[in-house]
Backbone bond lengths (Angstrom), bond angles and torsions (degrees), N, CA, C in turn:
res aa  C-N    CA-C-N  psi(-1)  N-CA   C-N-CA  omega(-1)  CA-C   N-CA-C  phi
1 M - - - 1.457 - - 1.531 107.81 -
2 P 1.333 116.67 124.79 1.466 119.09 -178.74 1.525 112.73 -69.02
3 S 1.318 115.83 150.63 1.461 120.78 175.35 1.522 109.48 -110.62
4 Y 1.318 115.40 148.63 1.455 122.61 -177.62 1.537 109.19 -130.64
5 T 1.306 115.99 153.04 1.459 122.75 170.01 1.544 105.37 -130.74
6 I 1.310 115.55 120.91 1.454 121.08 178.42 1.516 109.00 -128.58
7 T 1.304 116.24 163.87 1.452 121.86 177.23 1.524 107.24 -118.01
8 V 1.315 116.12 124.83 1.451 122.22 178.10 1.519 108.09 -128.09
9 N 1.335 114.85 121.54 1.447 120.48 -177.30 1.533 114.03 52.24
10 G 1.315 114.77 39.11 1.462 120.42 179.12 1.521 114.80 80.72
11 L 1.289 116.95 -0.40 1.458 121.52 -178.12 1.537 110.35 -104.87
12 E 1.322 117.37 120.43 1.480 121.31 -178.56 1.541 108.18 -84.15
13 I 1.347 114.28 128.80 1.435 120.93 -176.73 1.522 109.81 -127.90
14 S 1.327 117.56 129.60 1.461 122.29 176.33 1.508 108.84 -113.63
15 F 1.323 116.54 138.60 1.469 120.42 -178.78 1.523 109.49 -160.66
16 K 1.334 114.65 166.14 1.459 122.10 176.04 1.532 108.24 -115.49
17 T 1.340 115.45 141.84 1.450 119.34 178.33 1.537 108.77 -160.55
18 D 1.316 116.01 159.24 1.461 120.84 175.29 1.516 111.90 -84.20
19 A 1.319 116.72 -8.91 1.484 120.34 179.63 1.542 110.10 -64.71
20 D 1.337 114.73 146.05 1.464 117.58 179.30 1.532 110.17 -79.26
21 F 1.319 115.98 166.02 1.468 121.71 -172.11 1.510 111.11 -63.74
22 E 1.340 118.33 -35.85 1.455 120.69 179.10 1.517 111.54 -61.60
23 R 1.334 116.85 -41.88 1.454 122.02 176.76 1.527 110.85 -61.53
24 I 1.336 117.36 -42.00 1.460 121.81 179.08 1.542 108.85 -62.90
25 Q 1.323 117.86 -43.40 1.467 120.93 179.88 1.506 111.85 -63.01
26 V 1.331 119.04 -41.73 1.447 122.75 177.30 1.525 111.20 -62.49
27 A 1.322 117.01 -43.86 1.460 121.06 177.37 1.534 111.29 -63.78
28 Q 1.318 116.87 -43.34 1.465 121.14 177.30 1.510 110.39 -60.04
29 A 1.322 119.29 -44.61 1.461 123.07 178.81 1.511 111.53 -61.78
30 L 1.340 117.40 -40.37 1.476 121.29 177.05 1.513 110.24 -61.51
31 L 1.333 117.02 -46.41 1.467 120.46 -179.15 1.534 110.58 -63.35
32 E 1.329 118.56 -42.19 1.436 120.32 179.57 1.537 110.46 -64.67
33 E 1.320 116.57 -40.38 1.463 120.87 176.45 1.525 112.74 -60.76
34 R 1.323 115.72 -43.99 1.486 120.62 179.29 1.524 109.69 -67.63
35 F 1.338 118.59 -40.97 1.440 120.67 176.94 1.516 110.73 -58.79
36 S 1.316 115.36 -43.69 1.459 121.43 -179.33 1.534 110.87 -61.02
37 E 1.326 115.15 -45.19 1.488 120.93 178.39 1.539 110.69 -59.85
38 L 1.341 116.14 -44.85 1.458 121.13 -175.97 1.527 112.43 -69.10
39 S 1.327 116.22 -29.42 1.469 118.85 -176.98 1.520 113.93 -95.54
40 K 1.347 117.14 6.93 1.457 120.86 175.42 1.518 109.53 -65.33
41 G 1.279 113.67 164.17 1.477 119.02 177.16 1.511 113.96 98.64
42 G 1.312 117.18 -4.89 1.425 120.07 173.05 1.528 115.62 78.23
43 R 1.304 118.63 -3.63 1.484 117.27 178.99 1.520 109.56 -95.12
44 Y 1.317 114.23 151.90 1.461 120.35 -177.42 1.525 109.99 -80.08
45 I 1.330 116.01 131.51 1.456 122.59 174.49 1.524 104.89 -126.79
46 S 1.323 116.84 129.94 1.452 119.57 179.91 1.501 111.93 -61.55
47 R 1.314 116.25 155.89 1.460 121.85 177.94 1.533 111.16 -58.16
48 E 1.333 116.75 -39.64 1.449 121.82 179.40 1.538 110.77 -61.71
49 K 1.327 116.04 -45.33 1.471 119.40 177.88 1.512 111.28 -65.41
50 L 1.324 117.16 -42.50 1.476 120.64 176.35 1.523 111.80 -58.21
51 L 1.340 115.82 -45.77 1.447 119.99 178.46 1.527 111.85 -62.17
52 T 1.326 116.11 -42.45 1.467 120.61 179.92 1.537 110.68 -64.96
53 L 1.330 116.93 -45.94 1.468 119.97 178.09 1.527 110.48 -63.51
54 L 1.302 117.51 -38.18 1.466 120.41 177.77 1.536 110.04 -64.22
55 A 1.334 116.07 -46.62 1.478 119.58 -179.46 1.550 110.41 -61.99
56 L 1.322 117.59 -42.00 1.463 120.55 177.84 1.531 111.80 -61.89
57 G 1.342 114.60 -45.02 1.466 119.37 179.61 1.535 112.42 -63.66
58 M 1.328 115.86 -42.96 1.469 120.20 179.28 1.536 110.68 -66.79
59 A 1.337 116.25 -40.06 1.458 120.84 178.83 1.533 108.98 -63.53
60 D 1.293 117.85 -42.19 1.466 121.41 178.54 1.524 111.14 -63.37
61 D 1.351 116.81 -43.94 1.446 120.63 176.63 1.535 110.80 -59.64
62 Y 1.310 116.30 -43.45 1.473 120.54 -179.20 1.526 110.94 -64.21
63 L 1.329 116.46 -45.30 1.473 120.03 179.26 1.530 112.12 -63.78
64 E 1.324 116.88 -40.16 1.449 120.54 177.84 1.537 111.18 -65.66
65 T 1.337 116.01 -39.48 1.476 120.21 177.56 1.539 110.78 -64.16
66 R 1.331 115.36 -41.09 1.493 118.95 177.37 1.514 111.14 -62.64
67 R 1.365 117.39 -40.04 1.448 121.73 -178.92 1.549 108.62 -65.34
68 K 1.311 117.25 -43.48 1.473 120.29 179.77 1.507 110.49 -65.22
69 L 1.316 118.20 -40.40 1.455 122.29 179.17 1.520 110.66 -63.51
70 A 1.312 117.29 -41.86 1.469 121.89 177.94 1.527 110.06 -62.45
71 A 1.344 116.98 -40.98 1.463 121.22 179.24 1.526 110.07 -65.42
72 L 1.347 116.95 -41.26 1.469 120.60 178.98 1.528 110.35 -64.91
73 E 1.333 116.28 -44.46 1.462 119.49 178.15 1.521 111.88 -60.39
74 A 1.315 116.82 -42.23 1.454 121.53 178.46 1.518 110.14 -62.07
75 R 1.318 116.85 -43.03 1.476 121.66 179.81 1.538 109.42 -66.71
76 M 1.320 119.21 -39.97 1.452 120.85 176.36 1.523 112.06 -62.09
77 Q 1.343 115.14 -42.26 1.450 120.85 179.24 1.539 110.31 -62.02
78 E 1.336 114.31 -40.84 1.446 119.58 177.21 1.502 113.17 -59.65
79 L 1.322 115.19 -45.16 1.452 122.27 178.96 1.530 111.64 -64.40
80 L 1.332 115.56 -40.30 1.476 119.32 178.92 1.524 111.56 -65.44
81 E 1.299 116.51 -36.80 1.474 121.40 -178.13 1.541 112.06 -72.13
82 R 1.303 117.47 -21.33 1.465 121.25 177.90 1.509 112.41 -71.28
83 R 1.308 116.14 -22.94 1.474 120.62 -175.72 1.452 112.55 -66.94
C-alpha cells in the first residue's frame, strides 16, 4: 500500500491508502477549496474550528449523497418491478 504526505491548510499529513495519487490530489484540492471558503471574510478562525466545520460540511455532503443514492436505487427498483 503506497504512502503519501500532503499538506492541507498548512498541516502536513502522512498516511497510507490504496487510492492513486491523482485521487489524493483531487481530494486535497477539494479540502483546500473548502478551507478557503470557510476562512473568507477576513476574520480569524482557529485551525480546530476550521477542521470541525470542514468535517461537519463533508459529513453533511456525504449523508445527502447517500440519501440521494438511496432514492435513486428505490426509483430504479420501482421501474424494474413495473416490467
